Phi, psi and omega in degrees: 000133182246153173268115185238127174256124177244118172274141182076029182284356175268354181279191183297295179296319182300319180296317177294322182289318176302313179299315185293309183292327177294324179294339178273001176094002181283154176271105190250130175244131178255118176256110187201150176289330186265150175296138180300144173283334176214141181212130180177184180062226181262038181247154173217160183241129171246120181283129181180168184243126180295344175283345179265100186297325180293315176301317182293317180295318179298322176300314179297319181295320182288320185274325185049060187289149171271331180226148178229134172237113184264103178250340188302132182189159164272123190244355179286168181249022190276345182277120180239355189261314192214133179299336179295343173298338178252036185294338175301327184276354182242290179299320180299317178297316180301318179297316180298313182299316182298314184288316179299319179299328182279356182237081187294349178284348176292127187282315180205146178234137172246125178254125181268125172253223180201150174293344182280014167290347174227141177293161192294331182264013180252128180258106183289148179277341178199178177285354176258007180257114188244148175203068185291139182272352184199180183294325177300311179298323178296317181298321178292325176298314180299318178301317178300316182295326175297314181296313184295330183270335189239339185289145176239171176076198185272111179216159177224141172255132177241147174245094172302137180273236176259100187261138183221162178141188181309142183076005181288162181228205175300138005263347191278335169297319179298322178298312178299317181294324179292319176297317180300322182279359182071024184253006180263133181229147173266131175301131183302132178085004180234124173214073190291154171274138185228131171275083175255166181222131171284134190296333176295324175286326179298315180294323176298316180297317181296322177298314180299315181294329182287321191249348184300148174262358178289153175300137183249147167281167179286335189211145180216149163275138174261114183198159172287158175223139358286173176299152176267161170263132188302316182292319179298320179294313179298321177297319178299316180297312182298316179299316181294331179273002179084019182257191181268170176290155187290136179271143174263131179231160183298157182292326188304308180296329178292322177298317180296314180296324178292324177296319176297324176297319177299317182294316180297325177295318179292335180272001173113356178281119191286332188221067175296146185296333179215133174229170177297327177297314180289324177297318178298323176297325181292334188249359185253131172298144175219092186232131180242151179286121182249014183305312181293322180294317181297325180295327179278316192265330184067209184294134180279149185285338185239132171279171177301314181298318180293321178297318180296314180301314182295320182291316179296321179297319177295316179300322181287000000 
């Protein structure tokens, strides 16, 4: 049994990870501003803000963790005015790095970034090649640079891709709900390959990266392998929900509808079903090299079909 501190353990990935690692008998502490969505086993919750260094330091002193997984972040895309709106992703990371560095007994730390340090249609040449599409991506880029320049000891940076599953929220809960309502369509002639990840596989990968004795790279994308095909995934979801297979429609009406979505977003509607940003995601391949990840993690525990079944069961 290990003592593991997870920041952001009340979030989507965090909730699944707290549940998973607790089920393995580990002593798991969740440091988060929000009340846990699930709590049990060998887990406990400490309320706190990663931007408050005194709160964070006291947590480390009380828990004395052997392992740290830093997930806490502001993850929405709603901030358009000032990068300081995402200060949790900058100052919060700096606080974590400083405290972890001061505690050499910590065996390994995992820092979570995001695949959105690069826009979806940009293929980076390395993990130091950035092209963020928005302020959220920029904040995550800054956080990565803080880790790379200041972190000491044994650490890994991970970039979760598009992760889905129980406890999820916008945008992928919206995607499942749209399929359920029979309102999801594939642009005709487009069926992109996507490096997406079922959260049950993501927690498995994080466990492997945390405890493996194999040599590790400094950075990994977290995603299922091989990539899924968007239409096949949507068809699985629709079938499991008792609906029909996904219909393909011409691009023109989708472009018009996405423009209307952009307008409604500017008028204050937080989550329009389609925007030009989302339409571009629908038609663009997003595939990452998982060779290094596969060497560490091996075969994943959940197939695409199993992930869809578990997610739909949770929704019901």
